[in-house]
N, C-alpha and C positions, 0 to 999 in steps of 0.2 A: 858576319857570314853572308848576309844578303847581298852586300856590295860585291863580294867575291863571286857569288853565283851569277849576278848580273853581268859582271865583267867576263866571266867564263862563257856566258851565253853569247855575248857580242863577239868574243874571240872565235867561238865555234862557227858563228854565222859568217864572219869574215873569212875564216879558213876555208869554209865550204864554198864560198863564192869564188875564191882563188882557185880551188881545185876544179870546180865546175868549169870555169873559164879556161883553165889550162887544158882540161880534158877535151873541151870543144875545139880548142886551137890545134891540138895535135891529132884529133880524131879518136881519142881514147874513150870509149863509152863507159868503161869501168870507172875511170877517174871522174868522169862527169857524174856518174851515179853516186859515187862516194861523196862528191862535193854537195850534191843535193841532199844526201842523207845527213851530212854534217850540219847543213843549214836547218833542216827539219829538227834535228836534235837541239840546236841552239834556240830555235823558235819555241820548242816545247819547254825548255828550261826557262826561257824568258816569260812565257805564259804562267808557269808555275810560280815564279817570283812575283808576278803581278797579282796573282790570286792571294798569295801570302801577305802581300802589302795591304790588300783590301781588308783582310780579316785581322790584321795587326792593329788597325785603328779602332 
């Protein structure tokens, strides 16, 4: 399960970066904000997994 969560976090971060870049390219502030939000969500998921790894050992 942890590997799935880590992969999902990386996917969210990448998807967010693409959305943010696309939003900036076309001048769409909403898309840019959605991209940043996706990145933050991915960062949070990744942080949660790192904490779980620390307590797992």
